[in-house]
VOBA-1610 file (N, C-alpha, C; in pm, whole numbers, padded with zeros to 5 digits, always signed):
BEGIN
Met-16849+05302+03563Met-16953+05273+03708Met-17019+05157+03705His-17036+05034+03607His-17108+04960+03660His-17099+04851+03745Ile-17182+04769+03769Ile-17147+04650+03925Ile-17160+04528+03842Ala-17093+04437+03868Ala-17083+04300+03860Ala-17144+04207+03895Ser-17229+04170+03905Ser-17346+04120+04042Ser-17295+03952+04024Cys-17236+03912+04147Cys-17184+03737+04114Cys-17265+03696+04198Ser-17359+03544+04193Ser-17391+03473+04246Ser-17363+03378+04279Trp-17228+03368+04321Trp-17120+03265+04342Trp-17181+03121+04391Pro-17288+03101+04485Pro-17393+02987+04427Pro-17414+02938+04287Asp-17472+03017+04213Asp-17474+02960+04108Asp-17368+02912+04005His-17239+03007+04038His-17179+02975+03950His-17075+02833+03994Leu-17122+02823+04110Leu-17005+02690+04161Leu-17118+02537+04132Ser-17264+02589+04144Ser-17314+02481+04130Ser-17351+02464+03985Phe-17320+02559+03852Phe-17384+02504+03740Phe-17294+02594+03637Gly-17207+02646+03669Gly-17115+02746+03598Gly-17005+02612+03506Glu-16921+02620+03396Glu-16852+02559+03347Glu-16705+02613+03306Gly-16597+02555+03360Gly-16458+02608+03308Gly-16482+02734+03428Asp-16387+02863+03369Asp-16391+02967+03465Asp-16501+03012+03482Gly-16604+02989+03439Gly-16744+03010+03453Gly-16753+02954+03621Arg-16712+02894+03629Arg-16741+02796+03810Arg-16652+02894+03901Leu-16587+02959+03905Leu-16531+03008+03984Leu-16458+02941+04088Ala-16428+02850+04044Ala-16387+02748+04156Ala-16219+02774+04247Thr-16145+02862+04153Thr-16000+02858+04192Thr-16027+03021+04213Pro-15907+03054+04303Pro-15873+03208+04304Pro-15819+03278+04137Asp-15795+03135+04077Asp-15685+03200+03971Asp-15824+03252+03848Ala-15905+03160+03876Ala-16030+03156+03808Ala-16091+03303+03804Val-16109+03314+03939Val-16177+03449+03990Val-16094+03583+03967Gln-15970+03559+03953Gln-15866+03668+03899Gln-15895+03702+03738Arg-15925+03616+03702Arg-15930+03619+03556Arg-16049+03692+03501Arg-16148+03616+03567Arg-16317+03670+03536Arg-16312+03852+03612Leu-16267+03859+03716Leu-16263+03970+03756Leu-16215+04068+03640Val-16094+04042+03549Val-16020+04123+03415Val-16130+04142+03368Ala-16190+04042+03327Ala-16291+04047+03214Ala-16432+04143+03254Trp-16523+04125+03397Trp-16569+04207+03405Trp-16535+04326+03391Arg-16431+04369+03479Arg-16367+04516+03468Arg-16378+04547+03301Asp-16280+04463+03242Asp-16308+04524+03063Asp-16384+04559+02965Glu-16445+04406+03011Glu-16564+04393+02907Glu-16683+04461+02929Leu-16760+04434+03075Leu-16867+04484+03107Leu-16877+04630+03154Gly-16754+04674+03188Gly-16689+04813+03237Gly-16724+04836+03395Ala-16749+04727+03489Ala-16731+04709+03601Ala-16609+04766+03697Ser-16658+04852+03763Ser-16609+04882+03903Ser-16605+04857+04042Val-16717+04783+04034Val-16758+04731+04186Val-16766+04592+04124Leu-16803+04462+04238Leu-16852+04386+04273Leu-16923+04357+04367His-17029+04303+04322His-17127+04225+04435His-17111+04088+04436Trp-17071+04037+04556Trp-17003+03924+04567Trp-17115+03862+04686Arg-17219+03740+04609Arg-17290+03687+04657Arg-17253+03615+04818Val-17306+03568+04911Val-17289+03475+04977Val-17340+03340+04954Val-17223+03250+05017Val-17310+03093+04970Val-17369+03080+05087Arg-17467+02984+05101Arg-17529+02977+05191Arg-17433+02897+05305Gly-17309+02808+05290Gly-17235+02767+05404Gly-17183+02847+05474Arg-17196+02980+05458Arg-17132+03077+05555Arg-17243+03158+05629Ile-17405+03070+05616Ile-17505+03088+05707Ile-17524+02996+05809Ala-17520+02992+05921Ala-17541+02865+05937Ala-17723+02831+05942Gly-17739+02697+05867Gly-17815+02646+05830Gly-17854+02482+05820His-17922+02470+05725His-17973+02332+05737His-18011+02294+05540Phe-17942+02216+05519Phe-17938+02168+05331Phe-18043+02008+05404Met-18173+02053+05300Met-18263+01896+05299Met-18282+01899+05174Ala-18306+01749+05158Ala-18324+01663+05020Ala-18392+01568+05043Ala-18521+01539+04937Ala-18604+01443+04937Ala-18488+01308+04929Pro-18520+01213+04950Pro-18441+01069+04898Pro-18416+01086+04730Gly-18289+01049+04712Gly-18188+01072+04591Gly-18192+01192+04537Tyr-18163+01268+04611Tyr-18120+01394+04594Tyr-18052+01450+04707Arg-17980+01559+04640Arg-17872+01681+04711Arg-17902+01776+04671His-17893+01902+04754His-17905+02015+04704His-17770+02058+04602Pro-17818+02131+04557Pro-17686+02180+04458Pro-17554+02260+04514Ser-17627+02364+04601Ser-17548+02420+04678Ser-17428+02335+04821Asp-17525+02259+04849Asp-17462+02178+04937Asp-17326+02074+04885Arg-17363+02015+04767Arg-17285+01923+04660Arg-17176+02028+04619Ser-17162+02118+04569Ser-17091+02214+04490Ser-16990+02273+04559Ala-17014+02299+04707Ala-16915+02357+04744Ala-16839+02266+04859Gly-16866+02176+04827Gly-16748+02091+04861Gly-16614+02050+04868Asp-16605+02064+04749Asp-16472+02096+04727Asp-16371+02228+04698Ile-16449+02330+04778Ile-16393+02482+04772Ile-16308+02463+04892Gly-16161+02502+04826Gly-16114+02427+04945Gly-16018+02586+05002Trp-16081+02716+04949Trp-15995+02841+04977Trp-16137+02931+05042Asp-16053+03050+05124Asp-16181+03158+05214Asp-16190+03261+05074Glu-16298+03212+05030Glu-16332+03342+04988Glu-16372+03466+05002Leu-16387+03472+05130Leu-16428+03610+05245Leu-16300+03709+05186Ser-16208+03612+05257Ser-16095+03728+05255Ser-15993+03714+05121Val-16002+03594+05036Val-15933+03612+04895Val-15988+03719+04807Val-16176+03718+04755Val-16238+03782+04651Val-16170+03919+04689Pro-16186+03983+04782Pro-16196+04161+04803Pro-16056+04156+04774Arg-15918+04105+04827Arg-15839+04119+04747Arg-15809+04080+04617Leu-15843+04028+04568Leu-15856+03995+04403Leu-15906+04089+04306Ala-16031+04120+04407Ala-16092+04306+04361Ala-16020+04370+04326His-15947+04422+04434His-15895+04563+04458His-15733+04534+04395Glu-15688+04436+04352Glu-15556+04404+04247Glu-15618+04411+04123Ala-15750+04382+04075Ala-15797+04435+03925Ala-15870+04551+03919Gly-15860+04664+04061Gly-15897+04764+04042Gly-16046+04776+04064Leu-16132+04648+04137Leu-16286+04724+04131Leu-16308+04710+04320Lys-16389+04770+04342Lys-16412+04790+04474Lys-16519+04644+04557Ala-16497+04579+04616Ala-16572+04486+04676Ala-16678+04456+04743Trp-16798+04434+04736Trp-16923+04463+04839Trp-16964+04326+04817Leu-17015+04284+04968Leu-17050+04188+04995Leu-17179+04177+04975Tyr-17255+04089+04947Tyr-17414+04112+04877Tyr-17478+03972+04959Val-17545+04063+05065Val-17604+03985+05162Val-17825+03940+05139Ser-17884+03922+05182Ser-18006+03896+05178Ser-18109+03940+05309Val-18220+03971+05324Val-18277+03991+05452Val-18436+03944+05444Phe-18464+03880+05351Phe-18591+03831+05360Phe-18589+03722+05287Asp-18475+03621+05302Asp-18461+03523+05247Asp-18375+03404+05295Glu-18488+03346+05436Glu-18421+03246+05523Glu-18439+03105+05454Gly-18495+03151+05379Gly-18529+02946+05330Gly-18675+02915+05383Trp-18642+02776+05372Trp-18819+02711+05389Trp-18771+02551+05442Pro-18862+02442+05494Pro-18848+02331+05509Pro-18851+02269+05389Leu-18856+02139+05376Leu-18865+02075+05260Leu-19009+01964+05276Ala-19128+02076+05207Ala-19229+01977+05219Ala-19268+01850+05202Asp-19343+01751+05206Asp-19378+01652+05169Asp-19381+01598+05028Ala-19361+01502+04971Ala-19415+01450+04810Ala-19535+01502+04725Ala-19633+01490+04833Ala-19749+01547+04786Ala-19752+01715+04715Glu-19710+01774+04778Glu-19706+01940+04837Glu-19617+01953+04718Arg-19486+01897+04697Arg-19421+01896+04580Arg-19414+01882+04448Ala-19543+01779+04470Ala-19561+01751+04332Ala-19658+01891+04262Ala-19722+01952+04357Ala-19798+02045+04242Ala-19755+02213+04328Ser-19673+02211+04433Ser-19640+02378+04489Ser-19494+02339+04533Tyr-19417+02398+04398Tyr-19254+02394+04407Tyr-19196+02554+04374His-19015+02546+04430His-18967+02660+04392His-18929+02710+04273Asn-18871+02588+04217Asn-18822+02595+04053Asn-18832+02439+03998Ala-18901+02343+03973Ala-18823+02241+03899Ala-18697+02207+03876Met-18610+02333+03817Met-18521+02311+03763Met-18362+02264+03883His-18418+02308+04005His-18299+02277+04116His-18354+02336+04273Gly-18520+02364+04268Gly-18554+02330+04391Gly-18689+02304+04436Gln-18699+02183+04328Gln-18846+02095+04381Gln-18808+01986+04502His-18717+01923+04496His-18703+01806+04560His-18593+01868+04711Val-18497+01969+04697Val-18433+02033+04798Val-18484+02121+04861Ala-18424+02183+04937Ala-18484+02302+05061Ala-18349+02340+05145Trp-18318+02488+05180Trp-18240+02504+05269Trp-18305+02579+05348Gln-18268+02625+05495Gln-18301+02735+05577Gln-18248+02797+05676Ser-18215+02874+05723Ser-18156+02940+05815Ser-18161+02852+05970Ala-18075+02851+06011Ala-18099+02795+06145Ala-18146+02894+06233Phe-18147+03044+06225Phe-18197+03143+06327Phe-18391+03109+06291Ser-18433+03119+06139Ser-18549+03110+06119Ser-18619+02940+06192Arg-18522+02885+06115Arg-18573+02760+06193Arg-18586+02722+06328Glu-18526+02775+06421Glu-18529+02790+06555Glu-18617+02876+06598His-18650+02995+06551His-18753+03068+06620His-18867+03103+06502Pro-18959+02984+06467Pro-19082+03017+06359Pro-19163+03145+06412Glu-19191+03171+06548Glu-19248+03280+06550Glu-19234+03385+06485Leu-19109+03411+06497Leu-19066+03530+06440Leu-19088+03519+06290Ala-19137+03449+06204Ala-19159+03455+06046Ala-19329+03529+06059Val-19311+03671+05906Val-19438+03719+05944Val-19549+03641+05965Val-19651+03712+06008Val-19776+03587+06036Val-19921+03677+05941Asp-20057+03620+05911Asp-20170+03662+05859Asp-20219+03673+05988Arg-20321+03756+05923Arg-20425+03861+06107Arg-20489+03748+06140Arg-20525+03610+06119Arg-20578+03521+06161Arg-20477+03437+06278Gly-20375+03495+06240Gly-20230+03464+06315Gly-20231+03273+06303Thr-20265+03232+06182Thr-20300+03116+06184Thr-20154+03064+06025Met-20135+03142+05969Met-19996+03121+05833Met-19937+03195+05849Arg-19774+03178+05828Arg-19659+03218+05834Arg-19618+03192+05697Gln-19538+03358+05633Gln-19487+03317+05528Gln-19311+03270+05562Ala-19248+03137+05546Ala-19169+03060+05572Ala-19025+03180+05483Gly-18898+03201+05586Gly-18822+03278+05528Gly-18801+03413+05511Val-18912+03468+05547Val-18941+03617+05582Val-18959+03635+05723Leu-18894+03709+05786Leu-18882+03749+05914Leu-18928+03882+05934Cys-19057+03909+06090Cys-19099+04010+06077Cys-18973+04104+06145Leu-18967+04245+06069Leu-18828+04331+06155Leu-18878+04394+06235Gly-18960+04359+06287Gly-19040+04439+06403Gly-18961+04424+06574Tyr-18909+04285+06534Tyr-18875+04204+06691Tyr-18734+04291+06698Pro-18657+04341+06777Pro-18565+04356+06799Pro-18464+04265+06791Glu-18518+04139+06803Glu-18380+04022+06820Glu-18387+04010+06624Val-18449+04013+06572Val-18449+03973+06420Val-18393+04096+06375Arg-18349+04186+06412Arg-18268+04323+06354Arg-18153+04264+06407Ala-18143+04263+06546Ala-17981+04261+06578Ala-17904+04125+06529His-18018+04013+06509His-17952+03897+06413His-17876+03893+06310Phe-17969+03991+06253Phe-17916+04015+06099Phe-17764+04132+06121Val-17814+04205+06209Val-17681+04335+06200Val-17537+04236+06244Ala-17532+04152+06334Ala-17427+04049+06365Ala-17398+03975+06270Arg-17473+03911+06204Arg-17434+03829+06096Arg-17355+03869+05986Trp-17400+04012+05942Trp-17326+04088+05838Trp-17229+04142+05881Thr-17226+04192+06018Thr-17090+04247+06057Thr-17014+04161+06071Gly-17001+04002+06121Gly-16929+03923+06111Gly-16913+03883+06011Leu-16970+03853+05855Leu-16885+03836+05769Leu-16823+03911+05739Leu-16883+04035+05751Leu-16727+04144+05659Leu-16632+04187+05767Ser-16655+04113+05842Ser-16490+04111+05956Ser-16412+03985+05905Leu-16424+03913+05797Leu-16332+03797+05723Leu-16260+03899+05606Gly-16300+03950+05589Gly-16209+04026+05455Gly-16238+04178+05443Ala-16152+04235+05355Ala-16150+04372+05328Ala-16218+04421+05231Trp-16364+04392+05284Trp-16452+04449+05202Trp-16475+04560+05177Asp-16511+04641+05123Asp-16580+04819+05072Asp-16707+04786+05154Gly-16779+04749+05124Gly-16940+04782+05114Gly-16992+04646+05153Leu-17136+04676+05174Leu-17230+04603+05210Leu-17367+04606+05127Phe-17388+04482+05077Phe-17518+04472+04958Phe-17615+04441+05010Ile-17746+04479+05080Ile-17813+04423+05118Ile-17939+04416+04998Cys-17967+04289+04978Cys-18093+04274+04883Cys-18230+04204+04907Leu-18318+04292+04845Leu-18439+04262+04919Leu-18532+04156+04830Arg-18468+04066+04741Arg-18534+03945+04684Arg-18531+03870+04765Ser-18671+03785+04755Ser-18649+03683+04824Ser-18727+03559+04716Gln-18696+03445+04760Gln-18703+03297+04716Gln-18839+03218+04762Ser-18881+03340+04895Ser-18993+03240+04971Ser-19129+03228+04871Arg-19225+03116+04919Arg-19308+03102+04868Arg-19382+03251+04863Pro-19480+03285+04752Pro-19535+03424+04758Pro-19640+03421+04851Ala-19698+03520+04856Ala-19834+03549+04965Ala-19936+03518+04847Asp-20048+03468+04908Asp-20179+03424+04807Asp-20248+03561+04796His-20224+03677+04848His-20223+03846+04841His-20150+03938+04857Ala-20147+04049+04831Ala-20020+04156+04858Ala-20052+04180+05037Asp-20159+04184+05073Asp-20152+04221+05201Asp-20188+04120+05320Gln-20124+04003+05310Gln-20127+03875+05353Gln-20095+03928+05498Phe-19958+03913+05518Phe-19896+03900+05622Phe-19826+04041+05664Gly-19814+04015+05816Gly-19740+04178+05869Gly-19791+04224+05946Phe-19878+04079+06091Phe-19993+04122+06174Phe-19914+04054+06298Asn-19754+04051+06330Asn-19676+04016+06411Asn-19717+04133+06543Ala-19717+04073+06666Ala-19764+04170+06781Ala-19650+04259+06792Pro-19495+04324+06743Pro-19465+04433+06762Pro-19517+04561+06663Val-19577+04483+06534Val-19654+04584+06410Val-19783+04645+06482Arg-19859+04517+06545Arg-19992+04555+06631Arg-20021+04643+06756Glu-19852+04636+06816Glu-19900+04708+06904Glu-19823+04870+06850Ala-19709+04867+06788Ala-19705+04986+06765Ala-19771+05050+06645Phe-19864+05000+06561Phe-19964+05070+06506Phe-20085+05085+06618Leu-20082+05028+06711Leu-20209+05093+06790Leu-20166+05195+06874Glu-20015+05217+06913Glu-19989+05361+06977Glu-19997+05444+06887Arg-19938+05434+06756Arg-19971+05531+06669Arg-20076+05571+06620Cys-20164+05473+06560Cys-20286+05530+06509Cys-20420+05496+06564Gly-20411+05412+06728Gly-20540+05381+06808Gly-20641+05262+06790Gln-20545+05193+06672Gln-20677+05106+06575Gln-20572+04922+06631Asp-20644+04875+06653Asp-20597+04736+06672Asp-20627+04636+06539Ile-20493+04634+06510Ile-20508+04581+06341Ile-20567+04423+06358Leu-20584+04388+06439Leu-20646+04193+06451Leu-20767+04217+06461Arg-20813+04338+06540Arg-20977+04331+06586Arg-21049+04464+06514Asp-21002+04613+06461Asp-21097+04722+06385Asp-21035+04702+06253Pro-21137+04753+06226Pro-21133+04827+06094Pro-20978+04939+06089Phe-20891+04922+05987Phe-20800+05022+06039Phe-20735+05024+05877Asp-20632+05166+05903Asp-20562+05243+05766Asp-20462+05126+05733Val-20527+05079+05580Val-20429+04964+05554Val-20289+05041+05474Gln-20312+05168+05444Gln-20218+05211+05366Gln-20095+05281+05504Arg-20141+05336+05629Arg-20061+05357+05725Arg-19977+05186+05775Trp-20032+05091+05772Trp-19971+04980+05841Trp-19875+04950+05719Arg-19937+04998+05595Arg-19786+04921+05494Arg-19679+04995+05502Asp-19699+05141+05557Asp-19574+05268+05617Asp-19532+05205+05696Leu-19552+05179+05835Leu-19509+05121+05921Leu-19471+04987+05918Arg-19466+04910+05857Arg-19409+04800+05805Arg-19275+04833+05726Gly-19270+04936+05648Gly-19174+04998+05587Gly-19072+05067+05626Ala-19113+05134+05764Ala-19093+05197+05862Ala-18953+05108+05921Leu-18986+04977+05928Leu-18946+04887+06032Leu-18820+04864+05938Leu-18799+04848+05815Leu-18708+04825+05719Leu-18594+04941+05758Thr-18659+05072+05766Thr-18546+05192+05756Thr-18500+05134+05887Gln-18586+05103+05999Gln-18489+05148+06139Gln-18382+05000+06125Leu-18398+04928+06085Leu-18294+04833+06035Leu-18150+04908+05957Leu-18215+04953+05823Leu-18103+05020+05792Leu-18016+05125+05885Gly-18112+05189+05938Gly-18016+05296+06008Gly-17955+05197+06093Glu-17965+05080+06194Glu-17904+05019+06269Glu-17805+04988+06184Val-17787+04922+06101Val-17694+04880+05998Val-17569+04976+05992Thr-17653+05147+05963Thr-17545+05219+05912Thr-17480+05289+06064Glu-17543+05238+06138Glu-17519+05326+06288Glu-17344+05193+06308Thr-17417+05071+06291Thr-17288+04978+06327Thr-17187+04992+06233Leu-17192+05010+06136Leu-17060+05050+05989Leu-17003+05180+06027Arg-17055+05266+06101Arg-17016+05410+06129Arg-16848+05357+06158Gly-16775+05444+06120Gly-16649+05488+06138Gly-16540+05355+06083Ser-16567+05290+06001Ser-16526+05173+05946Ser-16471+05184+05812Gly-16531+05260+05750Gly-16552+05288+05579Gly-16619+05210+05488Thr-16664+05128+05542Thr-16782+05063+05461Thr-16899+05118+05449Arg-16950+05146+05310Arg-16995+05197+05255Arg-17181+05057+05231Leu-17245+05142+05215Leu-17388+05044+05271Leu-17466+05083+05116Gly-17526+04973+05046Gly-17626+04996+04929Gly-17758+04846+04957Val-17852+04914+04902Val-17929+04831+04885Val-18029+04803+04741Gly-18062+04690+04751Gly-18129+04655+04619Gly-18272+04644+04624Ile-18365+04705+04589Ile-18530+04717+04595Ile-18586+04686+04425Pro-18708+04680+04406Pro-18788+04636+04282Pro-18795+04832+04250Arg-18846+04845+04151Arg-18888+04968+04123Arg-18978+05020+04167Gly-19001+05152+04196Gly-19127+05199+04253Gly-19129+05203+04397Glu-19289+05197+04415Glu-19296+05263+04564Glu-19316+05148+04663Val-19335+05014+04643Val-19382+04923+04729Val-19291+04814+04730Leu-19252+04742+04820Leu-19193+04580+04805Leu-19224+04484+04698Gly-19381+04477+04668Gly-19392+04362+04553Gly-19423+04243+04567Pro-19395+04159+04470Pro-19425+04024+04467Pro-19273+03982+04507Pro-19234+03865+04582Pro-19344+03747+04639Pro-19398+03823+04791Leu-19369+03962+04788Leu-19402+03975+04964Leu-19525+04074+05014Gly-19540+04181+04930Gly-19639+04244+04970Gly-19629+04384+04913Asn-19724+04480+05007Asn-19719+04596+04912Asn-19637+04693+05051Met-19580+04621+05144Met-19487+04739+05233Met-19438+04832+05096Thr-19472+04980+05186Thr-19379+05069+05105Thr-19252+05052+05146Leu-19148+05096+05043Leu-19019+05150+05077Leu-18997+05264+05056His-18911+05324+05214His-18878+05481+05170His-18800+05523+05154Trp-18782+05486+04999Trp-18633+05498+04959Trp-18599+05636+04969Arg-18686+05730+04952Arg-18631+05890+04973Arg-18601+05928+05117Asp-18677+05850+05200Asp-18586+05900+05357Asp-18483+05797+05327Trp-18459+05706+05286Trp-18302+05649+05274Trp-18185+05770+05234Ile-18254+05829+05141Ile-18146+05938+05034Ile-18149+06052+05154Asp-18275+06105+05225Asp-18230+06220+05291Asp-18157+06181+05373Arg-18166+06083+05465Arg-18103+06022+05588Arg-17950+06041+05556Ser-17917+06007+05429Ser-17777+05954+05432Ser-17747+05791+05474Leu-17873+05687+05455Leu-17847+05586+05498Leu-17807+05506+05437Val-17816+05485+05280Val-17743+05410+05187Val-17638+05494+05067Asp-17538+05449+05035Asp-17446+05506+04967Asp-17492+05489+04827Ala-17555+05323+04796Ala-17596+05332+04688Ala-17735+05252+04689Leu-17819+05236+04591Leu-17943+05199+04542Leu-17942+05168+04394Val-17989+05025+04425Val-18004+04930+04325Val-18161+04913+04247Ile-18199+04969+04142Ile-18306+04981+04146Ile-18348+04859+04009Gly-18476+04757+04051Gly-18552+04682+03934Gly-18475+04526+03962Gln-18447+04502+04095Gln-18442+04376+04158Gln-18600+04279+04126Asn-18587+04141+04051Asn-18702+04087+04063Asn-18631+03967+04088Ser-18762+03923+04213Ser-18780+03831+04277Ser-18831+03699+04233Ser-18957+03699+04120Ser-19001+03633+04050Ser-18941+03510+03922Gln-18806+03601+03907Gln-18702+03486+03808Gln-18580+03490+03839Cys-18526+03367+03827Cys-18394+03397+03865Cys-18299+03480+03738Pro-18209+03552+03856Pro-18118+03643+03749Pro-18032+03593+03641Ser-18002+03462+03680Ser-17859+03343+03595Ser-17945+03328+03499Met-18051+03226+03539Met-18084+03135+03419Met-18242+03166+03364Trp-18337+03285+03451Trp-18426+03323+03404Trp-18570+03217+03450His-18516+03140+03507His-18630+03024+03510His-18705+03083+03614Gln-18867+03074+03593Gln-18973+03157+03696Gln-18958+03028+03817Leu-18980+03110+03938Leu-18981+03078+04046Leu-19107+03100+04123Trp-19151+02965+04219Trp-19305+02949+04209Trp-19366+02966+04110Pro-19368+02902+03964Pro-19438+02976+03870Pro-19625+02937+03920Met-19647+02852+03985Met-19801+02782+04023Met-19848+02908+04141His-19772+03017+04159His-19815+03101+04291His-19761+03233+04259Arg-19861+03327+04190Arg-19823+03455+04160Arg-19847+03555+04281Gly-20007+03509+04345Gly-20057+03642+04408Gly-20143+03751+04365Thr-20235+03785+04459Thr-20273+03870+04370Thr-20252+04032+04467Gly-20315+04164+04410Gly-20359+04292+04514Gly-20250+04347+04520Tyr-20156+04360+04425Tyr-20028+04485+04481Tyr-20051+04575+04414Met-20029+04698+04444Met-20070+04802+04418Met-19963+04860+04340Gln-19817+04824+04288Gln-19734+04802+04172Gln-19707+04673+04155Asp-19668+04626+04008Asp-19603+04469+03992Asp-19515+04486+03921Tyr-19377+04509+03899Tyr-19306+04529+03835Tyr-19312+04403+03702Arg-19320+04277+03767Arg-19356+04162+03669Arg-19439+04209+03539Thr-19527+04308+03568Thr-19629+04357+03447Thr-19632+04501+03388Gly-19556+04556+03506Gly-19551+04733+03469Gly-19700+04789+03537Glu-19785+04705+03622Glu-19892+04771+03644Glu-19893+04797+03774Gly-19952+04982+03770Gly-19909+05038+03855Gly-19813+05150+03901Met-19697+05133+03773Met-19588+05252+03780Met-19584+05314+03654Pro-19532+05383+03591Pro-19469+05468+03495Pro-19364+05408+03426Pro-19285+05421+03282Pro-19200+05368+03232Pro-19084+05404+03294Leu-18995+05350+03332Leu-18876+05324+03388Leu-18803+05515+03343Asp-18798+05527+03241Asp-18738+05667+03183Asp-18819+05780+03250Ala-18948+05789+03230Ala-18976+05874+03282Ala-18995+05856+03466Gln-18979+05731+03506Gln-18968+05730+03654Gln-18829+05805+03682Leu-18725+05806+03637Leu-18585+05811+03684Leu-18632+05965+03670Ser-18667+06044+03552Ser-18677+06185+03580Ser-18746+06255+03662Ala-18886+06138+03697Ala-18984+06200+03799Ala-18994+06191+03934Ala-18894+06065+03972Ala-18919+06070+04075Ala-18750+06034+04146Tyr-18663+05917+04100Tyr-18538+05962+04134Tyr-18467+06025+04114Gly-18439+06118+03981Gly-18316+06229+03998Gly-18353+06319+04113Pro-18501+06369+04115Pro-18571+06491+04243Pro-18468+06431+04356Ala-18498+06327+04407Ala-18472+06281+04537Ala-18307+06254+04487Leu-18263+06194+04457Leu-18123+06202+04433Leu-18031+06327+04414Ala-18075+06435+04391Ala-18008+06564+04399Ala-18055+06579+04538Arg-18107+06525+04612Arg-18110+06598+04784Arg-17985+06594+04854Gly-17944+06445+04756Gly-17852+06363+04897Gly-17726+06334+04841Arg-17706+06223+04858Arg-17528+06177+04795Arg-17548+06000+04764Thr-17649+05965+04757Thr-17696+05823+04699Thr-17666+05819+04577Arg-17581+05722+04521Arg-17582+05692+04382Arg-17692+05569+04350Leu-17736+05590+04255Leu-17833+05491+04166Leu-17760+05435+04070Tyr-17838+05267+04101Tyr-17794+05213+03968Tyr-17938+05118+03970Val-17917+05092+03793Val-17982+04982+03747Val-17967+04872+03720Ala-18065+04801+03751Ala-18043+04645+03684Ala-18053+04586+03630Arg-17972+04500+03562Arg-18033+04453+03423Arg-17968+04303+03387Gln-17967+04290+03524Gln-17995+04100+03529Gln-18088+04049+03482Trp-18231+04112+03395Trp-18324+04056+03404Trp-18334+04100+03256Ser-18260+04187+03188Ser-18280+04228+03062Ser-18214+04162+02937Asp-18257+04143+02837Asp-18147+04111+02734Asp-18052+04205+02708Arg-17906+04185+02665Arg-17830+04307+02676Arg-17884+04343+02543Ser-17857+04507+02558Ser-17877+04576+02467Ser-17794+04700+02473Pro-17677+04696+02381Pro-17575+04809+02391Pro-17685+04942+02356Glu-17799+04961+02283Glu-17881+05100+02272Glu-17926+05148+02416Glu-18001+05023+02488Glu-18064+05103+02587Glu-17970+05090+02690Glu-17845+05019+02731Glu-17770+05012+02835Glu-17697+05168+02787Ala-17680+05237+02672Ala-17600+05359+02664Ala-17661+05447+02652Ala-17817+05431+02681Ala-17933+05553+02680Ala-17955+05574+02858Leu-17945+05434+02912Leu-18007+05443+03083Leu-17842+05467+03106Ala-17757+05455+03062Ala-17610+05488+03185Ala-17551+05651+03143Ala-17668+05715+03015Ala-17652+05815+02962Ala-17738+05925+03071His-17828+05839+03133His-17933+05966+03216His-17847+06046+03338Pro-17877+06161+03365Pro-17830+06210+03468Pro-17843+06154+03626Ala-17980+06068+03614Ala-18000+06046+03811Ala-17894+05900+03755Val-17862+05844+03725Val-17842+05699+03667Val-17607+05715+03683Thr-17608+05650+03763Thr-17436+05625+03804Thr-17360+05503+03707Gly-17487+05368+03731Gly-17409+05285+03664Gly-17536+05192+03667Leu-17504+05086+03556Leu-17624+04940+03595Leu-17514+04825+03639Val-17619+04742+03636Val-17605+04610+03698Val-17599+04497+03617Phe-17502+04412+03619Phe-17521+04308+03512Phe-17450+04145+03585Ser-17504+04025+03555Ser-17539+03918+03604Ser-17391+03864+03552Thr-17280+03853+03646Thr-17179+03756+03603Thr-17201+03677+03549Phe-17296+03559+03624Phe-17337+03432+03556Phe-17355+03395+03435Arg-17471+03515+03352Arg-17499+03472+03229Arg-17406+03534+03160Phe-17291+03619+03241Phe-17170+03672+03102Phe-17067+03542+03090Asp-17052+03473+03207Asp-16952+03350+03199Asp-16979+03221+03162Asn-17120+03214+03066Asn-17171+03099+03104Asn-17277+03104+03005Pro-17206+03117+02814Pro-17309+03135+02780Pro-17352+02981+02719Ala-17272+02916+02728Ala-17310+02793+02696Ala-17438+02743+02751Ala-17451+02721+02918Ala-17508+02700+03004Ala-17669+02802+02971Val-17657+02926+02929Val-17768+03005+02927Val-17828+02974+02776Ala-17753+02917+02662Ala-17837+02889+02540Ala-17880+02751+02558Arg-17834+02614+02624Arg-17909+02510+02630Arg-18054+02576+02735Asn-18025+02658+02799Asn-18181+02700+02895Asn-18150+02598+02995Asp-18050+02542+03044Asp-18074+02405+03122Asp-17922+02398+03237Trp-17973+02373+03329Trp-17840+02387+03418Trp-17795+02221+03446Arg-17713+02211+03429Arg-17645+02055+03450Arg-17568+02038+03625Ala-17659+01964+03682Ala-17546+01937+03856Ala-17474+01865+03796
//
């Protein structure tokens, strides 16, 4: 019951041979390998940037690898991939993001000192058209002077409606079995974990619920974190309601623990509510925004941020995984129908560890990176050749 997590943009840009997944025949062959050798029964297929209205940007002499690599793809993956997955005996889930709308290209001086990833993100950028046209919808700091590019405030009804419309539109283009919403973000990390999240809808809701003005008064920081998390739950509820009757399942990928964590903040993850309310069919824990899941390059290495209540990068503030599975996730899962998966994209392959995790009564299966499985030569070089 494992999941094959396919970041198709990475395969297209840096994969080799069949590992590039450039043709339906190559995808068909790799699906069989993921099924037989990884034990996958579910495919998560990550959407390419070109499927989202947006803008590729590059410094002189550079071109965004995703813009360049997808130019010779002449087939409709959103209709072809789920059909091929079904023929191979796998369920097909469309992989989308909610906190990863991109950012504008910085000037040369800033790029020299502050960049996403020197291997493929220092001199190029991408930003969704929606976030570019509505910069006021990005999360803002308490002074109202700084915003975290690429991370939209879910307190705005128009933001939630935009995501629901985008995702359902993509789902309509193929026979997808599920929608997987990943909470990872490639945006520049906040300087401190409670820096952003002071937008007008949050301010108004907190004032109504708690009688405190988060811009002017001392306020209960934990209740503010909980409120921001409740807005994510509201989005999931709206997605669930939209998918109701279609048979399309919903999955969410989160970091391990109780908060969203780096690079976003201490926003509470109300995953127990998602289980109790049957909002999600599958929950993937162990997501990591600080490291590329394909090549393990560090993202924004000069910006780490401080003040996190729990930090999955170091394990600070949280128990070991096995203890957490037994004490937290197991009892909550027993109350509902949600299935739990453990992400292994950021872990070395270990038959012993994988067998132990898969045998835990709270765990349905594990999640593996198809890029790392399909492209051992690129992984061994520790480099991406564009």
